[in-house]
Biopython code that builds the backbone (N, CA, C, O; Angstrom):
import numpy as np
from Bio.PDB.StructureBuilder import StructureBuilder

atoms = [
    (1, "MET", "N", (-21.673, 9.904, 10.190)),
    (1, "MET", "CA", (-20.453, 10.650, 10.003)),
    (1, "MET", "C", (-20.556, 11.430, 8.690)),
    (1, "MET", "O", (-21.001, 10.901, 7.671)),
    (2, "THR", "N", (-20.146, 12.665, 8.735)),
    (2, "THR", "CA", (-20.197, 13.488, 7.524)),
    (2, "THR", "C", (-18.973, 13.213, 6.652)),
    (2, "THR", "O", (-17.998, 12.602, 7.091)),
    (3, "VAL", "N", (-19.049, 13.675, 5.421)),
    (3, "VAL", "CA", (-17.922, 13.523, 4.505)),
    (3, "VAL", "C", (-16.712, 14.269, 5.056)),
    (3, "VAL", "O", (-15.591, 13.769, 4.978)),
    (4, "ASN", "N", (-16.924, 15.448, 5.607)),
    (4, "ASN", "CA", (-15.817, 16.224, 6.167)),
    (4, "ASN", "C", (-15.174, 15.517, 7.350)),
    (4, "ASN", "O", (-13.950, 15.527, 7.486)),
    (5, "GLU", "N", (-15.982, 14.904, 8.208)),
    (5, "GLU", "CA", (-15.437, 14.170, 9.353)),
    (5, "GLU", "C", (-14.618, 12.960, 8.895)),
    (5, "GLU", "O", (-13.537, 12.696, 9.420)),
    (6, "LEU", "N", (-15.146, 12.234, 7.914)),
    (6, "LEU", "CA", (-14.433, 11.080, 7.388)),
    (6, "LEU", "C", (-13.129, 11.512, 6.726)),
    (6, "LEU", "O", (-12.093, 10.877, 6.921)),
    (7, "ALA", "N", (-13.176, 12.577, 5.955)),
    (7, "ALA", "CA", (-11.972, 13.083, 5.296)),
    (7, "ALA", "C", (-10.913, 13.472, 6.322)),
    (7, "ALA", "O", (-9.728, 13.197, 6.132)),
    (8, "LEU", "N", (-11.335, 14.104, 7.397)),
    (8, "LEU", "CA", (-10.404, 14.505, 8.453)),
    (8, "LEU", "C", (-9.773, 13.280, 9.105)),
    (8, "LEU", "O", (-8.558, 13.234, 9.297)),
    (9, "LYS", "N", (-10.592, 12.288, 9.444)),
    (9, "LYS", "CA", (-10.068, 11.074, 10.082)),
    (9, "LYS", "C", (-9.175, 10.272, 9.138)),
    (9, "LYS", "O", (-8.194, 9.672, 9.576)),
    (10, "ALA", "N", (-9.506, 10.258, 7.854)),
    (10, "ALA", "CA", (-8.722, 9.499, 6.867)),
    (10, "ALA", "C", (-7.528, 10.291, 6.353)),
    (10, "ALA", "O", (-6.713, 9.769, 5.592)),
    (11, "LYS", "N", (-7.425, 11.551, 6.767)),
    (11, "LYS", "CA", (-6.335, 12.430, 6.346)),
    (11, "LYS", "C", (-6.285, 12.588, 4.823)),
    (11, "LYS", "O", (-5.225, 12.501, 4.203)),
    (12, "ILE", "N", (-7.472, 12.823, 4.241)),
    (12, "ILE", "CA", (-7.553, 13.140, 2.817)),
    (12, "ILE", "C", (-8.390, 14.398, 2.665)),
    (12, "ILE", "O", (-9.167, 14.746, 3.555)),
    (13, "ALA", "N", (-8.234, 15.071, 1.553)),
    (13, "ALA", "CA", (-8.981, 16.308, 1.317)),
    (13, "ALA", "C", (-10.462, 15.984, 1.113)),
    (13, "ALA", "O", (-10.792, 15.015, 0.430)),
    (14, "PRO", "N", (-11.351, 16.778, 1.695)),
    (14, "PRO", "CA", (-12.781, 16.554, 1.484)),
    (14, "PRO", "C", (-13.158, 16.568, 0.004)),
    (14, "PRO", "O", (-14.035, 15.816, -0.421)),
    (15, "THR", "N", (-12.501, 17.417, -0.778)),
    (15, "THR", "CA", (-12.806, 17.460, -2.220)),
    (15, "THR", "C", (-12.445, 16.137, -2.894)),
    (15, "THR", "O", (-13.145, 15.687, -3.801)),
    (16, "THR", "N", (-11.358, 15.522, -2.452)),
    (16, "THR", "CA", (-10.971, 14.206, -2.989)),
    (16, "THR", "C", (-12.024, 13.177, -2.638)),
    (16, "THR", "O", (-12.411, 12.369, -3.482)),
    (17, "LEU", "N", (-12.489, 13.196, -1.406)),
    (17, "LEU", "CA", (-13.510, 12.237, -0.976)),
    (17, "LEU", "C", (-14.811, 12.460, -1.751)),
    (17, "LEU", "O", (-15.456, 11.496, -2.163)),
    (18, "TYR", "N", (-15.194, 13.703, -1.948)),
    (18, "TYR", "CA", (-16.396, 13.987, -2.755)),
    (18, "TYR", "C", (-16.221, 13.465, -4.181)),
    (18, "TYR", "O", (-17.154, 12.902, -4.753)),
    (19, "SER", "N", (-15.041, 13.648, -4.753)),
    (19, "SER", "CA", (-14.783, 13.144, -6.114)),
    (19, "SER", "C", (-14.876, 11.629, -6.168)),
    (19, "SER", "O", (-15.383, 11.067, -7.139)),
    (20, "ILE", "N", (-14.392, 10.973, -5.134)),
    (20, "ILE", "CA", (-14.476, 9.511, -5.074)),
    (20, "ILE", "C", (-15.935, 9.076, -4.976)),
    (20, "ILE", "O", (-16.358, 8.141, -5.656)),
    (21, "ILE", "N", (-16.691, 9.750, -4.135)),
    (21, "ILE", "CA", (-18.111, 9.416, -3.961)),
    (21, "ILE", "C", (-18.876, 9.609, -5.263)),
    (21, "ILE", "O", (-19.725, 8.791, -5.619)),
    (22, "GLN", "N", (-18.572, 10.696, -5.976)),
    (22, "GLN", "CA", (-19.247, 10.979, -7.243)),
    (22, "GLN", "C", (-18.705, 10.135, -8.395)),
    (22, "GLN", "O", (-19.212, 10.201, -9.515)),
    (23, "ARG", "N", (-17.667, 9.338, -8.111)),
    (23, "ARG", "CA", (-16.997, 8.471, -9.089)),
    (23, "ARG", "C", (-16.283, 9.263, -10.185)),
    (23, "ARG", "O", (-16.099, 8.777, -11.301)),
    (24, "ASP", "N", (-15.885, 10.491, -9.848)),
    (24, "ASP", "CA", (-15.091, 11.294, -10.776)),
    (24, "ASP", "C", (-13.605, 10.924, -10.687)),
    (24, "ASP", "O", (-12.836, 11.129, -11.625)),
    (25, "THR", "N", (-13.231, 10.375, -9.533)),
    (25, "THR", "CA", (-11.842, 10.024, -9.257)),
    (25, "THR", "C", (-11.780, 8.569, -8.825)),
    (25, "THR", "O", (-12.602, 8.119, -8.027)),
    (26, "ALA", "N", (-10.804, 7.829, -9.350)),
    (26, "ALA", "CA", (-10.599, 6.451, -8.907)),
    (26, "ALA", "C", (-9.986, 6.477, -7.509)),
    (26, "ALA", "O", (-9.139, 7.319, -7.209)),
    (27, "ILE", "N", (-10.411, 5.571, -6.680)),
    (27, "ILE", "CA", (-9.878, 5.524, -5.320)),
    (27, "ILE", "C", (-8.603, 4.698, -5.303)),
    (27, "ILE", "O", (-8.534, 3.624, -5.900)),
    (28, "ARG", "N", (-7.613, 5.204, -4.622)),
    (28, "ARG", "CA", (-6.377, 4.442, -4.435)),
    (28, "ARG", "C", (-6.614, 3.395, -3.353)),
    (28, "ARG", "O", (-7.413, 3.599, -2.440)),
    (29, "PHE", "N", (-5.915, 2.279, -3.467)),
    (29, "PHE", "CA", (-6.128, 1.184, -2.526)),
    (29, "PHE", "C", (-5.815, 1.607, -1.091)),
    (29, "PHE", "O", (-6.556, 1.250, -0.175)),
    (30, "ASP", "N", (-4.738, 2.354, -0.876)),
    (30, "ASP", "CA", (-4.390, 2.763, 0.488)),
    (30, "ASP", "C", (-5.455, 3.685, 1.080)),
    (30, "ASP", "O", (-5.720, 3.639, 2.282)),
    (31, "THR", "N", (-6.059, 4.513, 0.246)),
    (31, "THR", "CA", (-7.149, 5.379, 0.708)),
    (31, "THR", "C", (-8.375, 4.544, 1.063)),
    (31, "THR", "O", (-9.013, 4.771, 2.091)),
    (32, "ALA", "N", (-8.697, 3.582, 0.209)),
    (32, "ALA", "CA", (-9.829, 2.691, 0.482)),
    (32, "ALA", "C", (-9.607, 1.923, 1.778)),
    (32, "ALA", "O", (-10.544, 1.713, 2.549)),
    (33, "LEU", "N", (-8.378, 1.507, 2.016)),
    (33, "LEU", "CA", (-8.061, 0.766, 3.236)),
    (33, "LEU", "C", (-8.236, 1.645, 4.471)),
    (33, "LEU", "O", (-8.778, 1.197, 5.482)),
    (34, "ARG", "N", (-7.780, 2.887, 4.393)),
    (34, "ARG", "CA", (-7.963, 3.805, 5.537)),
    (34, "ARG", "C", (-9.437, 4.051, 5.815)),
    (34, "ARG", "O", (-9.871, 4.029, 6.967)),
    (35, "ILE", "N", (-10.208, 4.286, 4.755)),
    (35, "ILE", "CA", (-11.646, 4.552, 4.919)),
    (35, "ILE", "C", (-12.343, 3.321, 5.486)),
    (35, "ILE", "O", (-13.179, 3.437, 6.382)),
    (36, "SER", "N", (-12.004, 2.146, 4.968)),
    (36, "SER", "CA", (-12.661, 0.927, 5.459)),
    (36, "SER", "C", (-12.331, 0.675, 6.925)),
    (36, "SER", "O", (-13.182, 0.199, 7.677)),
    (37, "ASN", "N", (-11.104, 0.988, 7.340)),
    (37, "ASN", "CA", (-10.745, 0.827, 8.753)),
    (37, "ASN", "C", (-11.517, 1.792, 9.641)),
    (37, "ASN", "O", (-11.950, 1.425, 10.733)),
    (38, "ILE", "N", (-11.688, 3.016, 9.178)),
    (38, "ILE", "CA", (-12.425, 4.016, 9.955)),
    (38, "ILE", "C", (-13.901, 3.628, 10.062)),
    (38, "ILE", "O", (-14.502, 3.736, 11.131)),
    (39, "LEU", "N", (-14.479, 3.175, 8.942)),
    (39, "LEU", "CA", (-15.903, 2.822, 8.924)),
    (39, "LEU", "C", (-16.164, 1.393, 9.420)),
    (39, "LEU", "O", (-17.314, 0.978, 9.562)),
    (40, "ASP", "N", (-15.089, 0.653, 9.678)),
    (40, "ASP", "CA", (-15.181, -0.733, 10.140)),
    (40, "ASP", "C", (-15.997, -1.594, 9.171)),
    (40, "ASP", "O", (-16.912, -2.315, 9.568)),
    (41, "ILE", "N", (-15.636, -1.496, 7.900)),
    (41, "ILE", "CA", (-16.269, -2.288, 6.850)),
    (41, "ILE", "C", (-15.167, -2.960, 6.025)),
    (41, "ILE", "O", (-14.026, -2.497, 6.047)),
    (42, "PRO", "N", (-15.476, -4.026, 5.308)),
    (42, "PRO", "CA", (-14.434, -4.656, 4.486)),
    (42, "PRO", "C", (-13.983, -3.735, 3.353)),
    (42, "PRO", "O", (-14.800, -3.040, 2.747)),
    (43, "VAL", "N", (-12.697, -3.734, 3.075)),
    (43, "VAL", "CA", (-12.167, -2.888, 2.000)),
    (43, "VAL", "C", (-12.780, -3.284, 0.660)),
    (43, "VAL", "O", (-12.891, -2.450, -0.238)),
    (44, "SER", "N", (-13.176, -4.539, 0.516)),
    (44, "SER", "CA", (-13.769, -5.001, -0.748)),
    (44, "SER", "C", (-15.102, -4.321, -1.044)),
    (44, "SER", "O", (-15.549, -4.320, -2.191)),
    (45, "SER", "N", (-15.740, -3.747, -0.036)),
    (45, "SER", "CA", (-16.987, -3.030, -0.294)),
    (45, "SER", "C", (-16.731, -1.640, -0.879)),
    (45, "SER", "O", (-17.655, -0.993, -1.373)),
    (46, "ILE", "N", (-15.493, -1.188, -0.824)),
    (46, "ILE", "CA", (-15.116, 0.114, -1.375)),
    (46, "ILE", "C", (-14.306, -0.048, -2.655)),
    (46, "ILE", "O", (-14.533, 0.652, -3.642)),
    (47, "CYS", "N", (-13.373, -0.968, -2.623)),
    (47, "CYS", "CA", (-12.392, -1.111, -3.697)),
    (47, "CYS", "C", (-12.234, -2.596, -4.008)),
    (47, "CYS", "O", (-11.746, -3.364, -3.179)),
    (48, "LYS", "N", (-12.642, -2.985, -5.183)),
    (48, "LYS", "CA", (-12.607, -4.399, -5.535)),
    (48, "LYS", "C", (-11.244, -4.872, -6.021)),
    (48, "LYS", "O", (-10.958, -6.069, -5.976)),
    (49, "ASP", "N", (-10.404, -3.963, -6.482)),
    (49, "ASP", "CA", (-9.112, -4.353, -7.038)),
    (49, "ASP", "C", (-8.004, -4.171, -6.013)),
    (49, "ASP", "O", (-7.718, -3.053, -5.584)),
    (50, "ASN", "N", (-7.390, -5.267, -5.629)),
    (50, "ASN", "CA", (-6.250, -5.211, -4.736)),
    (50, "ASN", "C", (-4.998, -5.054, -5.590)),
    (50, "ASN", "O", (-4.678, -5.955, -6.364)),
    (51, "PRO", "N", (-4.280, -3.938, -5.473)),
    (51, "PRO", "CA", (-3.121, -3.726, -6.343)),
    (51, "PRO", "C", (-1.985, -4.694, -6.071)),
    (51, "PRO", "O", (-1.079, -4.835, -6.892)),
    (52, "TYR", "N", (-2.024, -5.357, -4.937)),
    (52, "TYR", "CA", (-0.943, -6.269, -4.599)),
    (52, "TYR", "C", (-1.132, -7.637, -5.225)),
    (52, "TYR", "O", (-0.236, -8.476, -5.132)),
    (53, "ASP", "N", (-2.276, -7.894, -5.865)),
    (53, "ASP", "CA", (-2.499, -9.165, -6.537)),
    (53, "ASP", "C", (-1.648, -9.303, -7.787)),
    (53, "ASP", "O", (-1.381, -10.419, -8.231)),
    (54, "ASP", "N", (-1.216, -8.186, -8.362)),
    (54, "ASP", "CA", (-0.466, -8.261, -9.611)),
    (54, "ASP", "C", (1.034, -8.443, -9.410)),
    (54, "ASP", "O", (1.803, -8.422, -10.371)),
    (55, "ILE", "N", (1.440, -8.619, -8.168)),
    (55, "ILE", "CA", (2.856, -8.818, -7.894)),
    (55, "ILE", "C", (3.228, -10.243, -8.294)),
    (55, "ILE", "O", (2.640, -11.218, -7.826)),
    (56, "GLU", "N", (4.205, -10.327, -9.157)),
    (56, "GLU", "CA", (4.572, -11.637, -9.666)),
    (56, "GLU", "C", (5.148, -12.515, -8.564)),
    (56, "GLU", "O", (5.430, -12.056, -7.457)),
    (57, "THR", "N", (5.311, -13.757, -8.892)),
    (57, "THR", "CA", (5.864, -14.712, -7.951)),
    (57, "THR", "C", (7.215, -14.226, -7.459)),
    (57, "THR", "O", (8.017, -13.688, -8.223)),
    (58, "LEU", "N", (7.447, -14.420, -6.196)),
    (58, "LEU", "CA", (8.710, -13.970, -5.623)),
    (58, "LEU", "C", (9.867, -14.764, -6.195)),
    (58, "LEU", "O", (9.696, -15.930, -6.551)),
    (59, "PRO", "N", (11.046, -14.154, -6.292)),
    (59, "PRO", "CA", (12.192, -14.888, -6.823)),
    (59, "PRO", "C", (12.549, -16.050, -5.902)),
    (59, "PRO", "O", (12.353, -15.963, -4.689)),
    (60, "PRO", "N", (13.069, -17.132, -6.467)),
    (60, "PRO", "CA", (13.427, -18.283, -5.641)),
    (60, "PRO", "C", (14.617, -17.958, -4.741)),
    (60, "PRO", "O", (15.429, -17.087, -5.053)),
    (61, "LEU", "N", (14.705, -18.659, -3.640)),
    (61, "LEU", "CA", (15.858, -18.501, -2.757)),
    (61, "LEU", "C", (17.083, -19.076, -3.452)),
    (61, "LEU", "O", (16.970, -20.021, -4.233)),
    (62, "PRO", "N", (18.243, -18.517, -3.174)),
    (62, "PRO", "CA", (19.440, -19.017, -3.849)),
    (62, "PRO", "C", (19.781, -20.443, -3.418)),
    (62, "PRO", "O", (19.554, -20.834, -2.273)),
    (63, "SER", "N", (20.322, -21.198, -4.347)),
    (63, "SER", "CA", (20.769, -22.555, -4.027)),
    (63, "SER", "C", (22.063, -22.480, -3.239)),
    (63, "SER", "O", (22.659, -21.410, -3.117)),
    (64, "ASP", "N", (22.498, -23.609, -2.707)),
    (64, "ASP", "CA", (23.739, -23.639, -1.927)),
    (64, "ASP", "C", (24.933, -23.142, -2.742)),
    (64, "ASP", "O", (25.825, -22.482, -2.210)),
    (65, "SER", "N", (24.939, -23.465, -4.030)),
    (65, "SER", "CA", (26.064, -23.034, -4.868)),
    (65, "SER", "C", (26.036, -21.531, -5.151)),
    (65, "SER", "O", (27.036, -20.965, -5.592)),
    (66, "GLU", "N", (24.913, -20.894, -4.904)),
    (66, "GLU", "CA", (24.782, -19.451, -5.160)),
    (66, "GLU", "C", (24.890, -18.617, -3.887)),
    (66, "GLU", "O", (24.776, -17.392, -3.948)),
    (67, "LYS", "N", (25.108, -19.248, -2.743)),
    (67, "LYS", "CA", (25.142, -18.528, -1.463)),
    (67, "LYS", "C", (26.237, -17.459, -1.425)),
    (67, "LYS", "O", (26.111, -16.481, -0.689)),
    (68, "TRP", "N", (27.303, -17.629, -2.204)),
    (68, "TRP", "CA", (28.380, -16.646, -2.226)),
    (68, "TRP", "C", (27.867, -15.303, -2.725)),
    (68, "TRP", "O", (28.465, -14.266, -2.437)),
    (69, "ASN", "N", (26.769, -15.310, -3.467)),
    (69, "ASN", "CA", (26.215, -14.103, -4.073)),
    (69, "ASN", "C", (24.919, -13.681, -3.356)),
    (69, "ASN", "O", (24.019, -13.115, -3.975)),
    (70, "LEU", "N", (24.839, -13.958, -2.074)),
    (70, "LEU", "CA", (23.604, -13.742, -1.315)),
    (70, "LEU", "C", (23.165, -12.280, -1.296)),
    (70, "LEU", "O", (21.970, -12.006, -1.398)),
    (71, "ASN", "N", (24.085, -11.349, -1.171)),
    (71, "ASN", "CA", (23.701, -9.927, -1.148)),
    (71, "ASN", "C", (23.048, -9.499, -2.451)),
    (71, "ASN", "O", (22.105, -8.708, -2.439)),
    (72, "SER", "N", (23.526, -9.999, -3.550)),
    (72, "SER", "CA", (22.915, -9.689, -4.841)),
    (72, "SER", "C", (21.490, -10.250, -4.902)),
    (72, "SER", "O", (20.578, -9.589, -5.399)),
    (73, "HIS", "N", (21.309, -11.455, -4.401)),
    (73, "HIS", "CA", (19.971, -12.059, -4.373)),
    (73, "HIS", "C", (19.029, -11.260, -3.465)),
    (73, "HIS", "O", (17.855, -11.068, -3.784)),
    (74, "LYS", "N", (19.563, -10.800, -2.333)),
    (74, "LYS", "CA", (18.760, -9.975, -1.417)),
    (74, "LYS", "C", (18.306, -8.696, -2.109)),
    (74, "LYS", "O", (17.136, -8.322, -2.033)),
    (75, "ASN", "N", (19.235, -8.031, -2.780)),
    (75, "ASN", "CA", (18.898, -6.781, -3.466)),
    (75, "ASN", "C", (17.841, -6.996, -4.540)),
    (75, "ASN", "O", (16.930, -6.182, -4.687)),
    (76, "THR", "N", (17.958, -8.089, -5.291)),
    (76, "THR", "CA", (16.975, -8.395, -6.328)),
    (76, "THR", "C", (15.624, -8.656, -5.695)),
    (76, "THR", "O", (14.605, -8.149, -6.166)),
    (77, "TYR", "N", (15.610, -9.436, -4.640)),
    (77, "TYR", "CA", (14.373, -9.765, -3.932)),
    (77, "TYR", "C", (13.690, -8.495, -3.438)),
    (77, "TYR", "O", (12.488, -8.310, -3.632)),
    (78, "ILE", "N", (14.463, -7.625, -2.800)),
    (78, "ILE", "CA", (13.906, -6.384, -2.254)),
    (78, "ILE", "C", (13.397, -5.476, -3.362)),
    (78, "ILE", "O", (12.296, -4.935, -3.258)),
    (79, "SER", "N", (14.182, -5.299, -4.423)),
    (79, "SER", "CA", (13.740, -4.394, -5.480)),
    (79, "SER", "C", (12.546, -4.946, -6.241)),
    (79, "SER", "O", (11.671, -4.182, -6.650)),
    (80, "ASP", "N", (12.492, -6.262, -6.438)),
    (80, "ASP", "CA", (11.356, -6.849, -7.147)),
    (80, "ASP", "C", (10.069, -6.745, -6.343)),
    (80, "ASP", "O", (9.008, -6.466, -6.902)),
    (81, "ARG", "N", (10.152, -6.962, -5.070)),
    (81, "ARG", "CA", (8.945, -7.035, -4.237)),
    (81, "ARG", "C", (8.599, -5.688, -3.609)),
    (81, "ARG", "O", (7.488, -5.187, -3.782)),
    (82, "THR", "N", (9.528, -5.116, -2.897)),
    (82, "THR", "CA", (9.247, -3.930, -2.087)),
    (82, "THR", "C", (9.033, -2.677, -2.926)),
    (82, "THR", "O", (8.143, -1.879, -2.631)),
    (83, "ALA", "N", (9.829, -2.500, -3.956)),
    (83, "ALA", "CA", (9.704, -1.288, -4.767)),
    (83, "ALA", "C", (8.316, -1.184, -5.388)),
    (83, "ALA", "O", (7.747, -0.094, -5.451)),
    (84, "ARG", "N", (7.767, -2.304, -5.848)),
    (84, "ARG", "CA", (6.438, -2.264, -6.464)),
    (84, "ARG", "C", (5.367, -1.896, -5.445)),
    (84, "ARG", "O", (4.397, -1.216, -5.779)),
    (85, "ILE", "N", (5.537, -2.337, -4.220)),
    (85, "ILE", "CA", (4.575, -1.981, -3.171)),
    (85, "ILE", "C", (4.716, -0.507, -2.815)),
    (85, "ILE", "O", (3.716, 0.201, -2.703)),
    (86, "LEU", "N", (5.953, -0.036, -2.635)),
    (86, "LEU", "CA", (6.176, 1.355, -2.248)),
    (86, "LEU", "C", (5.674, 2.329, -3.303)),
    (86, "LEU", "O", (5.256, 3.437, -2.965)),
    (87, "LYS", "N", (5.707, 1.942, -4.569)),
    (87, "LYS", "CA", (5.225, 2.820, -5.639)),
    (87, "LYS", "C", (3.722, 3.043, -5.562)),
    (87, "LYS", "O", (3.206, 3.962, -6.198)),
    (88, "LYS", "N", (3.010, 2.221, -4.798)),
    (88, "LYS", "CA", (1.560, 2.385, -4.646)),
    (88, "LYS", "C", (1.223, 3.550, -3.717)),
    (88, "LYS", "O", (0.086, 4.022, -3.695)),
    (89, "PHE", "N", (2.216, 4.012, -2.948)),
    (89, "PHE", "CA", (1.980, 5.080, -1.986)),
    (89, "PHE", "C", (2.391, 6.427, -2.564)),
    (89, "PHE", "O", (3.276, 6.515, -3.416)),
    (90, "ASP", "N", (1.742, 7.453, -2.091)),
    (90, "ASP", "CA", (2.106, 8.814, -2.440)),
    (90, "ASP", "C", (3.427, 9.144, -1.736)),
    (90, "ASP", "O", (3.722, 8.604, -0.670)),
    (91, "TYR", "N", (4.210, 10.028, -2.337)),
    (91, "TYR", "CA", (5.506, 10.398, -1.778)),
    (91, "TYR", "C", (5.395, 10.870, -0.334)),
    (91, "TYR", "O", (6.258, 10.564, 0.489)),
    (92, "THR", "N", (4.335, 11.614, -0.023)),
    (92, "THR", "CA", (4.180, 12.152, 1.332)),
    (92, "THR", "C", (3.869, 11.052, 2.349)),
    (92, "THR", "O", (4.005, 11.279, 3.552)),
    (93, "GLU", "N", (3.456, 9.868, 1.893)),
    (93, "GLU", "CA", (3.131, 8.766, 2.799)),
    (93, "GLU", "C", (4.332, 7.858, 3.084)),
    (93, "GLU", "O", (4.253, 6.987, 3.949)),
    (94, "LEU", "N", (5.432, 8.052, 2.371)),
    (94, "LEU", "CA", (6.587, 7.175, 2.537)),
    (94, "LEU", "C", (7.181, 7.207, 3.947)),
    (94, "LEU", "O", (7.610, 6.159, 4.429)),
    (95, "PRO", "N", (7.230, 8.360, 4.636)),
    (95, "PRO", "CA", (7.720, 8.311, 6.021)),
    (95, "PRO", "C", (6.855, 7.410, 6.917)),
    (95, "PRO", "O", (7.379, 6.727, 7.797)),
    (96, "MET", "N", (5.538, 7.408, 6.694)),
    (96, "MET", "CA", (4.651, 6.541, 7.473)),
    (96, "MET", "C", (4.964, 5.078, 7.177)),
    (96, "MET", "O", (5.020, 4.258, 8.094)),
    (97, "VAL", "N", (5.167, 4.746, 5.907)),
    (97, "VAL", "CA", (5.490, 3.373, 5.516)),
    (97, "VAL", "C", (6.828, 2.968, 6.128)),
    (97, "VAL", "O", (6.972, 1.859, 6.641)),
    (98, "ASP", "N", (7.797, 3.867, 6.070)),
    (98, "ASP", "CA", (9.106, 3.606, 6.656)),
    (98, "ASP", "C", (8.970, 3.329, 8.159)),
    (98, "ASP", "O", (9.624, 2.429, 8.686)),
    (99, "GLN", "N", (8.128, 4.097, 8.839)),
    (99, "GLN", "CA", (7.926, 3.908, 10.272)),
    (99, "GLN", "C", (7.264, 2.562, 10.549)),
    (99, "GLN", "O", (7.623, 1.883, 11.511)),
    (100, "LEU", "N", (6.299, 2.168, 9.714)),
    (100, "LEU", "CA", (5.657, 0.859, 9.873)),
    (100, "LEU", "C", (6.667, -0.275, 9.726)),
    (100, "LEU", "O", (6.637, -1.241, 10.488)),
    (101, "ILE", "N", (7.546, -0.156, 8.760)),
    (101, "ILE", "CA", (8.578, -1.179, 8.554)),
    (101, "ILE", "C", (9.525, -1.212, 9.752)),
    (101, "ILE", "O", (9.886, -2.286, 10.233)),
    (102, "ALA", "N", (9.925, -0.039, 10.228)),
    (102, "ALA", "CA", (10.810, 0.020, 11.395)),
    (102, "ALA", "C", (10.124, -0.589, 12.625)),
    (102, "ALA", "O", (10.753, -1.328, 13.382)),
    (103, "ASP", "N", (8.841, -0.280, 12.825)),
    (103, "ASP", "CA", (8.097, -0.850, 13.960)),
    (103, "ASP", "C", (8.001, -2.360, 13.838)),
    (103, "ASP", "O", (8.114, -3.070, 14.837)),
    (104, "LEU", "N", (7.795, -2.855, 12.635)),
    (104, "LEU", "CA", (7.729, -4.298, 12.429)),
    (104, "LEU", "C", (9.069, -4.948, 12.757)),
    (104, "LEU", "O", (9.124, -6.015, 13.368)),
    (105, "TYR", "N", (10.131, -4.297, 12.347)),
    (105, "TYR", "CA", (11.472, -4.832, 12.627)),
    (105, "TYR", "C", (11.737, -4.903, 14.124)),
    (105, "TYR", "O", (12.288, -5.886, 14.620)),
    (106, "ILE", "N", (11.340, -3.855, 14.839)),
    (106, "ILE", "CA", (11.569, -3.800, 16.285)),
    (106, "ILE", "C", (10.724, -4.839, 16.966)),
    (106, "ILE", "O", (10.765, -4.962, 18.190)),
]
sb = StructureBuilder()
sb.init_structure("model")
sb.init_model(0)
sb.init_chain("A")
sb.init_seg("    ")
for serial, (resi, resn, name, xyz) in enumerate(atoms, 1):
    if name == "N":
        sb.init_residue(resn, " ", resi, " ")
    sb.init_atom(name, np.array(xyz, "f"), 0.0, 1.0, " ", f" {name:<3s}", serial, name[0])
structure = sb.get_structure()
């Protein structure tokens, strides 16, 4: 497969892929994941750092005495966990992420 073919399948610019190959540009984890899926190789062979490893421990579930404030706990949980993951994506990729979440819900 040529660089241009891989770039087309991964939906990234060929110049970006060339920069990654030449090590002029750091590869984003989501890009590495797309490339590894296309090439059917482990993502660890492309990108050793998983950005999701730095996500701190999830907040504890509310106790029975705190159940009255459940919506506040939900909002904290979502903003602590989900926002950090969503920030890893480019703005143009957010509709795709939103669709994945909707598909998972369905």
